VMD Tcl script that draws the C-alpha trace (Angstrom):
set ca {
  {-6.51 32.68 -0.82}
  {-3.88 33.85 1.64}
  {-1.37 36.51 0.67}
  {1.57 35.47 -1.53}
  {4.05 36.09 1.31}
  {2.07 33.74 3.56}
  {2.05 31.07 0.85}
  {5.83 31.40 0.39}
  {6.33 31.05 4.12}
  {4.10 27.96 4.06}
  {6.16 26.56 1.18}
  {9.40 27.00 3.16}
  {7.91 25.57 6.36}
  {6.59 22.48 4.57}
  {9.96 22.01 2.84}
  {11.65 21.92 6.26}
  {9.06 19.50 7.62}
  {9.47 17.27 4.56}
  {13.22 17.17 5.18}
  {12.61 16.03 8.77}
  {9.98 13.43 7.83}
  {12.04 12.02 4.96}
  {15.15 11.80 7.16}
  {13.15 9.76 9.67}
  {11.77 7.62 6.84}
  {15.26 6.87 5.50}
  {16.52 6.16 9.03}
  {13.78 3.56 9.49}
  {15.17 1.63 6.53}
  {18.88 2.14 7.16}
  {20.69 -1.11 7.95}
  {22.06 -1.22 11.46}
  {19.67 1.24 13.12}
  {16.42 -0.70 13.46}
  {17.04 -3.70 11.19}
  {20.07 -5.80 10.29}
  {19.52 -5.53 6.53}
  {17.58 -3.33 4.13}
  {15.69 -6.40 2.91}
  {14.46 -7.02 6.45}
  {13.26 -3.41 6.73}
  {10.97 -3.73 3.69}
  {9.36 -7.04 4.65}
  {5.58 -6.74 4.87}
  {5.55 -7.39 8.63}
  {8.18 -4.71 9.28}
  {6.38 -2.16 7.11}
  {3.05 -2.88 8.78}
  {4.59 -2.55 12.26}
  {6.15 0.79 11.28}
  {2.81 2.01 9.90}
  {1.04 0.97 13.07}
  {3.64 2.66 15.28}
  {4.08 5.77 13.11}
  {0.65 6.06 11.47}
  {0.26 9.61 12.76}
  {3.53 10.50 11.03}
  {2.24 9.12 7.72}
  {-0.86 11.28 7.90}
  {1.30 14.29 8.79}
  {3.69 13.47 5.92}
  {0.72 13.21 3.55}
  {-0.64 16.59 4.62}
  {2.74 18.32 4.44}
  {3.63 16.79 1.06}
  {0.27 17.68 -0.50}
  {0.40 21.27 0.77}
  {4.00 21.72 -0.36}
  {3.36 20.27 -3.79}
  {0.17 22.20 -4.45}
  {1.49 25.56 -3.26}
  {4.48 25.02 -5.55}
  {2.24 24.00 -8.45}
  {0.08 27.08 -7.88}
  {3.14 29.30 -8.08}
  {4.31 27.66 -11.32}
  {0.88 27.90 -12.96}
  {0.49 31.56 -11.97}
  {3.87 32.34 -13.55}
  {2.76 30.79 -16.85}
  {-0.24 33.08 -17.25}
  {-1.78 36.00 -15.46}
  {-5.23 37.43 -15.13}
  {-8.07 37.30 -12.64}
  {-9.91 34.43 -14.37}
  {-6.75 32.33 -14.62}
  {-5.88 32.99 -10.98}
  {-9.42 32.03 -9.91}
  {-9.18 28.81 -11.96}
  {-5.76 27.91 -10.52}
  {-6.95 28.59 -6.97}
  {-10.02 26.38 -7.52}
  {-7.85 23.66 -9.08}
  {-5.39 23.68 -6.18}
  {-8.14 23.50 -3.55}
  {-9.96 20.73 -5.47}
  {-6.79 18.67 -5.98}
  {-5.79 19.17 -2.36}
  {-9.13 17.94 -1.06}
  {-9.07 14.99 -3.46}
  {-5.49 13.95 -2.65}
  {-5.90 14.34 1.10}
  {-9.17 12.40 1.04}
  {-7.80 9.59 -1.11}
  {-4.52 9.42 0.79}
  {-6.19 9.36 4.19}
  {-8.67 6.72 3.01}
  {-5.80 4.59 1.67}
  {-3.79 4.85 4.89}
  {-6.75 4.14 7.17}
  {-7.90 1.23 5.03}
  {-4.41 -0.27 4.83}
  {-3.95 0.05 8.57}
  {-7.28 -1.71 9.11}
  {-8.90 1.25 10.84}
  {-11.61 1.59 8.17}
  {-13.34 -1.20 6.28}
  {-15.53 -0.61 3.26}
  {-17.27 -3.12 1.04}
  {-17.37 -6.88 1.42}
}
mol new
graphics top color blue
foreach p $ca { graphics top sphere $p radius 0.5 }
foreach p [lrange $ca 0 end-1] q [lrange $ca 1 end] { graphics top cylinder $p $q radius 0.2 }
display resetview
């Protein structure tokens, strides 16, 4: 695992990136900017078009959100208990959950966008 100072810096950087991504997300649904009404902005066709145009941003948002959440969770869990075995368990848990969430999230986005097709 990286040093604690590096993880804190990563936590702050991802918080800033989340603020930027979420501002863009809210702007996409704000009436008057891209759509006349909020209801129009959440229609399936509008959402699909946004995902197709900003799919890269969704993957970036997924990565940033997962990293931010798991680094924060790691910090909380390490404050609850201390010890080398507990720290090793928490580090393993964070890496496992990160891989699982990124894999599942990426699969979901790529499947929904029609880039990947599995099954019949």
